[in-house]
C-alpha positions as CSV (number, residue, x, y, z in Angstrom):
1,A,22.1,9.1,14.8
2,G,23.2,8.1,11.3
3,S,21.4,8.9,8.1
4,F,17.7,10.0,7.9
5,Q,16.9,6.4,6.7
6,E,18.6,4.8,9.7
7,A,17.0,7.3,12.1
8,G,13.5,6.5,10.8
9,V,12.8,10.2,10.1
10,I,10.0,9.5,7.7
11,Q,8.1,7.2,10.1
12,Q,8.6,9.7,13.0
13,A,7.3,12.5,10.8
14,Y,4.1,10.5,10.0
15,N,3.7,9.7,13.7
16,L,3.9,13.4,14.6
17,N,1.7,14.7,11.8
18,F,-0.8,11.9,11.6
19,P,-1.1,10.5,15.2
20,L,-2.9,7.2,15.7
21,H,-6.4,7.7,17.0
22,T,-8.0,5.0,19.1
23,V,-11.7,4.1,19.3
24,P,-13.4,1.9,21.9
25,A,-13.8,-1.7,20.7
26,G,-16.8,-3.8,21.5
27,C,-14.7,-6.7,22.5
28,A,-11.5,-6.7,24.6
29,Q,-10.6,-10.1,23.2
30,C,-10.6,-9.0,19.5
31,P,-7.6,-10.5,17.6
32,A,-5.0,-8.2,16.1
33,W,-5.6,-7.5,12.4
34,S,-3.7,-5.5,9.7
35,A,-5.1,-4.9,6.2
36,F,-1.7,-4.2,4.6
37,S,2.0,-4.6,5.3
38,V,5.1,-3.6,3.2
39,S,8.4,-5.5,3.5
40,S,10.7,-2.5,3.1
41,P,11.0,0.6,5.4
42,A,11.9,2.6,2.3
43,I,8.3,2.2,1.0
44,V,5.5,4.2,2.4
45,L,1.9,3.1,1.9
46,E,0.3,6.5,1.6
47,T,-3.2,5.9,0.5
48,V,-5.9,3.1,0.6
49,K,-9.2,4.1,-0.9
50,Q,-12.2,2.7,-2.9
51,A,-11.5,3.0,-6.6
52,G,-13.1,5.9,-8.4
53,A,-14.3,6.4,-12.0
54,G,-11.1,5.2,-13.6
55,A,-11.9,1.8,-12.2
56,E,-15.4,1.9,-13.7
57,D,-16.9,2.6,-10.3
58,R,-16.5,-1.0,-9.1
59,P,-17.3,-1.2,-5.4
60,E,-15.1,-4.3,-5.1
61,A,-12.1,-2.3,-6.3
62,V,-9.5,-0.7,-3.9
63,V,-6.6,1.5,-4.9
64,V,-3.4,1.6,-2.8
65,R,-0.7,4.2,-3.5
66,L,2.8,3.7,-2.4
67,Y,6.1,5.6,-2.8
68,E,9.8,5.1,-2.3
69,A,11.0,7.5,0.3
70,H,14.7,6.8,0.8
71,G,16.0,7.7,-2.7
72,S,16.9,4.1,-3.4
73,T,16.1,1.3,-5.9
74,V,14.2,-1.4,-4.1
75,T,11.9,-4.4,-4.6
76,A,9.3,-4.7,-1.9
77,W,6.4,-7.0,-1.1
78,L,2.9,-5.7,-0.5
79,Q,0.9,-8.1,1.6
80,T,-2.8,-7.9,2.4
81,S,-5.3,-9.8,4.4
82,L,-8.1,-8.7,2.0
83,P,-9.5,-11.3,-0.5
84,V,-7.7,-10.1,-3.6
85,K,-8.6,-11.9,-6.8
86,E,-6.7,-9.6,-9.3
87,A,-4.1,-6.9,-9.0
88,M,-2.8,-4.4,-11.5
89,L,-0.8,-1.3,-11.7
90,C,-2.8,1.8,-12.6
91,D,-2.2,5.4,-13.3
92,L,-3.0,8.4,-11.0
93,L,-6.5,8.5,-12.5
94,E,-6.9,4.8,-11.5
95,C,-7.1,3.5,-15.1
96,P,-5.3,0.1,-15.4
97,A,-2.0,0.3,-17.1
98,A,-1.3,-1.7,-20.3
99,Q,0.6,-4.8,-19.3
100,G,0.2,-3.8,-15.7
101,R,-1.2,-7.0,-14.3
102,L,0.6,-8.2,-11.2
103,P,0.9,-11.9,-10.3
104,L,-0.6,-12.9,-6.9
105,E,2.2,-14.7,-5.1
106,Q,2.5,-16.4,-1.7
107,R,4.5,-13.5,-0.3
108,G,2.0,-10.9,-1.8
109,L,2.6,-8.5,-4.7
110,R,6.2,-7.9,-5.8
111,L,6.7,-4.2,-6.5
112,S,9.8,-2.6,-8.0
113,F,10.7,1.0,-7.1
114,T,13.3,3.5,-8.4
115,P,14.2,6.5,-6.2
116,F,11.1,8.5,-5.1
117,R,8.8,6.6,-7.5
118,V,5.0,6.5,-6.9
119,L,3.1,3.4,-7.7
120,S,-0.7,3.0,-7.7
121,V,-2.1,-0.6,-7.5
122,L,-5.7,-1.5,-8.3
123,L,-6.9,-4.4,-6.3
124,L,-10.1,-6.3,-7.3
125,L,-11.6,-8.1,-4.3
126,S,-13.6,-11.3,-4.2
127,R,-17.2,-10.8,-3.1
């Protein structure tokens, strides 16, 4: 019912095409944990990967790629439980963008999207 945004079509499509796979855990009492969350249902966190050559092959660097899926202009917060010491926008080759440094705020990283925009964020982690 309603628009594709209200019906959650994008989330349902991901659930169908990329079903969650479970693996046995060593401990039934393990606490719940999530590496990332995004504050807006219009934003899809598509990729999380170790940074490649554009990030100078730094093993402590992670790239997350997000996109706006509803055709809207939106500001969203990306939160992570990883120990991030620095964050910056980067291009698709994972090279940091000029003036792309993002402030680390209490709520996470504030990201601004225009309709269907793709953003790549390079996260440098504390060791």
